[in-house]
N, C-alpha and C positions, 0 to 999 in steps of 0.2 A: 772760922777764919778770923784772924786778928785784924785790927785796923792799922797796923804798921807792919813794916818788914822787920821782924825781930832779929834776924841774923843776916845782916849784910856784912860783907867783909869791911873792916874798919881800917883801911889803909888808904892814904891819899892818892888820888889819881896823879898823873904826871903834871906837875906844875913847872918843870924845868924848861919848858918851851913856850914861846909866845903863841904857838899854834893853837893851843886850847885854853890857855890861862884866862882869857876874858870870860869864857863860859863858866868856869868854876868860880871865879871871883864874883860874877854877877849872882850866881846861885847862893853864894854865901851872904849876899846882901838882900836876898829874897826876890830877885827877879831874874829874867833870862835874856841873854843876848845871843845872836847867831851871826855868822859871817855871810856877807853878800859880795858879789863881784862889784868892784869899783867902777866898771865900765857899763855893764848891762843891768846890774842889780839882782841877778839870779842868786837865790839862796844856795849855800853850799854847806851841807851837813852830812857827814862828818867833814871837818876842814882838811884840806890837802895843802901841801906846801906850794902847789901851783893852782891857778885858777883854770877850770876846764874850758871856758869859752874864749878867754882872751889872754894871750901870752904876756902882754904888758900890763895886765891888771894886778891889783892887790885886793886883800880882803878888808872890807869895812865892817866892823862889828857894830851891829844895830840892835836896839831894844825890839823885842818881839812880844806879841800878846801873851798874857799869862793864862789864856783860855784856849781850849781846843776840844777835840772829839776823840773818844777812845776808838782807835782803829782796830786793835786786836789785843788779846790778853791771854794769860795762862795762870792758873792757880798752881803755885809751887808747894808741893806737899812735903818734900824732903830736900835737904840741902845736898848739893853735889860737892861742897867744899869739905876738905878733910878734917878740919878742926871744928865743924859745926856741931852743936849739941844734937843728940839723936831725937830729942823731943821738941824740935823747932816747930812752931806753929806755922800753918800754911800762910802764904802771902801772895799777892797778885803782882806779877811782872807784866808790863804792858808796853804798847807803842801808841803814842798820842800824836795826832795831826794837829798842829797849832793853827788857830784861826788866821787866815790871810797869808799863810806862809806856804805856798804851793811846793809840793815835792819833798817836804821835810817831815819825818816821823821821829819823834824823840823816844828812845828807850828809857823807861821809867818804872816806877812802882805806883800802885794805887793805895792810898791811905785814907783814913777817916770814912770808911764805908758805912759805918753805923747801921749794920744789918742789911744793907743793900747788896744785891747781887750784881756784879759787873755785867754790862751789856754793851756789845759793839754799837757805836753811835751815842753812847752816854756822853753828856757834856761834862767836862772836867776843868779844873783850874789849878794852877801851880800851887803847891804846898811843900816847899823845900823841907827835906828831912835832915836835920843836923846830926852829924856823927862826930866822934871825938877829933877826927883829923881832917874832915871835909864835910861838905853839904851835898847830899844826894838829891838828884832830881826826883820829885814825887808829885803826884797830882791827886786831887780829891774830887768827888762828884759835886756837881752844881745842880741844884733843883732836882726835879723828877723827870724832866723831858729828855728825850733821846731823838737822834736823827733817824728817819726811816731808812 
């Protein structure tokens, strides 16, 4: 298994809306922000055009920890994309729970595994993956510990 996701589609996510632009802009700068309800502070990911809990609320984009725990993962052995090379190396697609951000799981990739096998509960930190047209969310292992 390689340490990066060798064949990710290299087309930019939708930047034509303020709904998600802060997320992608922050990743390009090497950190992460997520929206929270301006009334109760509840985190809302993926952002919606309306706030679930308060009709008169808006989304406040706030910095979030760059660390978390591997919630689940899968090793992708072949691409389902039509233009992917047939000899694409396996990569790890994952969901990460960020520290202190209840109810949010970030779809991501694991990188820089350095021979380690992913494990549910593994501690990870943000390691953005620059592409030619955007920066993909990616995480790498931190230390050897994992949550029971």
